[in-house]
C-alpha positions as semicolon CSV with decimal commas, in nm:
position;residue;x (nm);y (nm);z (nm)
1;M;1,194;0,466;1,741
2;N;1,024;0,800;1,679
3;L;0,853;0,775;1,339
4;I;0,693;1,120;1,355
5;R;0,970;1,324;1,194
6;D;1,000;1,653;1,016
7;K;1,309;1,530;0,835
8;W;1,397;1,193;0,683
9;D;1,732;1,124;0,522
10;N;1,931;0,814;0,425
11;N;2,071;0,779;0,777
12;S;1,733;0,795;0,948
13;Y;1,588;0,559;0,689
14;N;1,867;0,308;0,749
15;E;1,799;0,340;1,123
16;F;1,436;0,264;1,047
17;I;1,528;-0,056;0,860
18;E;1,753;-0,157;1,149
19;Y;1,461;-0,090;1,385
20;L;1,238;-0,319;1,177
21;F;1,488;-0,601;1,219
22;N;1,501;-0,539;1,594
23;V;1,122;-0,567;1,638
24;R;1,053;-0,847;1,392
25;D;0,874;-1,168;1,474
26;I;1,074;-1,460;1,335
27;K;0,784;-1,708;1,351
28;Y;0,562;-1,463;1,164
29;R;0,839;-1,405;0,908
30;D;0,871;-1,778;0,847
31;F;0,495;-1,821;0,814
32;H;0,445;-1,513;0,595
33;S;0,740;-1,604;0,370
34;R;0,563;-1,928;0,274
35;L;0,258;-1,733;0,149
36;G;0,435;-1,615;-0,166
37;V;0,456;-1,245;-0,094
38;G;0,756;-1,193;-0,319
39;N;1,012;-0,974;-0,151
40;N;1,229;-1,072;0,140
41;V;1,017;-1,069;0,452
42;I;1,150;-0,910;0,772
43;G;0,859;-1,030;0,985
44;I;0,655;-0,729;1,098
45;R;0,290;-0,803;1,170
46;T;0,025;-0,604;0,983
47;P;-0,116;-0,414;1,285
48;I;0,235;-0,289;1,362
49;L;0,288;-0,179;1,000
50;K;-0,046;0,004;1,008
51;K;0,054;0,186;1,327
52;M;0,391;0,277;1,174
53;A;0,217;0,419;0,866
54;K;-0,013;0,634;1,079
55;D;0,282;0,765;1,280
56;I;0,491;0,839;0,971
57;C;0,194;1,029;0,823
58;K;0,194;1,261;1,124
59;G;0,533;1,388;1,010
60;N;0,705;1,442;0,676
61;Y;0,569;1,132;0,507
62;M;0,651;1,256;0,157
63;E;1,021;1,266;0,239
64;F;0,992;0,915;0,384
65;L;0,819;0,789;0,068
66;E;1,095;0,934;-0,149
67;L;1,353;0,735;0,046
68;L;1,155;0,414;0,071
69;R;1,315;0,124;-0,112
70;E;1,166;-0,204;-0,225
71;D;1,415;-0,448;-0,074
72;Y;1,164;-0,601;0,168
73;Y;0,798;-0,694;0,164
74;E;0,742;-0,455;0,455
75;E;0,877;-0,159;0,258
76;V;0,637;-0,214;-0,032
77;T;0,348;-0,274;0,206
78;L;0,434;0,027;0,421
79;Y;0,437;0,251;0,113
80;G;0,081;0,146;0,035
81;L;-0,033;0,188;0,394
82;I;0,111;0,540;0,403
83;V;-0,066;0,623;0,077
84;S;-0,389;0,489;0,224
85;N;-0,355;0,738;0,511
86;I;-0,314;1,045;0,290
87;K;-0,621;1,266;0,320
88;D;-0,547;1,518;0,044
89;F;-0,705;1,393;-0,279
90;D;-0,443;1,527;-0,523
91;T;-0,150;1,401;-0,316
92;S;-0,322;1,067;-0,272
93;I;-0,366;1,024;-0,648
94;R;-0,005;1,120;-0,721
95;C;0,116;0,867;-0,465
96;L;-0,125;0,600;-0,590
97;D;0,012;0,643;-0,942
98;I;0,361;0,576;-0,806
99;Y;0,258;0,294;-0,574
100;K;0,060;0,097;-0,830
101;N;0,391;0,033;-1,011
102;K;0,562;-0,079;-0,690
103;I;0,306;-0,346;-0,603
104;N;0,472;-0,683;-0,655
105;N;0,269;-0,929;-0,450
106;W;-0,089;-1,012;-0,360
107;A;-0,059;-0,928;0,010
108;S;0,070;-0,572;-0,041
109;C;-0,194;-0,516;-0,309
110;D;-0,489;-0,645;-0,111
111;L;-0,392;-0,479;0,215
112;F;-0,347;-0,146;0,040
113;C;-0,678;-0,166;-0,146
114;S;-0,878;-0,256;0,162
115;S;-0,713;0,031;0,356
116;Y;-0,750;0,297;0,083
117;K;-1,080;0,435;0,214
118;I;-1,058;0,762;0,019
119;V;-1,225;0,566;-0,263
120;N;-1,553;0,595;-0,072
121;K;-1,534;0,973;-0,083
122;Y;-1,454;0,998;-0,456
123;R;-1,632;0,692;-0,596
124;D;-1,698;0,835;-0,945
125;Y;-1,334;0,936;-0,988
126;Y;-1,204;0,596;-0,878
127;W;-1,455;0,408;-1,092
128;K;-1,305;0,585;-1,393
129;Y;-0,954;0,519;-1,254
130;I;-1,033;0,149;-1,228
131;N;-1,164;0,140;-1,582
132;D;-0,859;0,328;-1,710
133;N;-0,621;0,078;-1,544
134;I;-0,806;-0,256;-1,555
135;N;-0,641;-0,362;-1,882
136;S;-0,287;-0,276;-1,775
137;D;-0,009;-0,509;-1,887
138;N;0,100;-0,513;-1,521
139;L;-0,088;-0,795;-1,350
140;W;-0,058;-0,626;-1,009
141;I;-0,227;-0,310;-1,138
142;R;-0,505;-0,528;-1,278
143;R;-0,535;-0,705;-0,943
144;M;-0,547;-0,368;-0,766
145;C;-0,841;-0,269;-0,985
146;F;-1,027;-0,593;-0,917
147;V;-0,968;-0,564;-0,542
148;F;-1,096;-0,206;-0,552
149;V;-1,408;-0,334;-0,729
150;I;-1,480;-0,606;-0,474
151;S;-1,393;-0,378;-0,184
152;Y;-1,592;-0,069;-0,282
153;Y;-1,827;-0,130;-0,574
154;I;-2,033;-0,443;-0,515
155;E;-2,377;-0,286;-0,543
156;D;-2,657;-0,280;-0,797
157;K;-2,542;0,042;-0,961
158;Y;-2,216;-0,118;-1,078
159;L;-2,308;-0,485;-1,126
160;N;-2,358;-0,482;-1,504
161;D;-2,028;-0,299;-1,554
162;I;-1,853;-0,537;-1,314
163;F;-1,973;-0,838;-1,515
164;I;-1,844;-0,675;-1,833
165;I;-1,507;-0,600;-1,673
166;C;-1,476;-0,956;-1,548
C-alpha cells in the first residue's frame, strides 16, 4: 500500500487498517498482547510501524493524524511515531500536546519517547515541558515525562532536579 499520500480520507484510512490486518504477524500479536499494551493488538512489528510512520510523513501526515483512531495498539503507537518524525518545532509541539492524551499503555509511551529526538535540539524547552507536565493526573503523561528524563537528561547538569522530581 502506498502510504505517501497527498490526501487521506475515511476510505483510504479504512484501506490502511485493512492493509494492517493483511500484513500482521499472528505470533507477534499473541506475544505482544500478553505484555499488557492495552488496546487490541493487530500484530505489526515495531520496525514496520517505524517505516510506515516515515512514509506517511513524506505525504500529508496531518490529514492522516486527524483521521487516526485509537481502536488498536498500532494506531496509538503509529500516532506517536509520526509525531516523532515531525521536524517543525511548532507542529511537533501541537501534535505532542494531542498525543500525550492518547497514550494509554507503556509500550506506546516508551517507544514514542525514545524516538522523539527533537528533544535533543530544544532541551531547555522540553525540560520546562517535562516540569510542567510531571504532576499530571494522567499517569501516562507522568510516565512520558519520566521516560523523557531517562532518555535525554541523565547528566550532571540535571541530576539534582531529577532527584527532586523523583
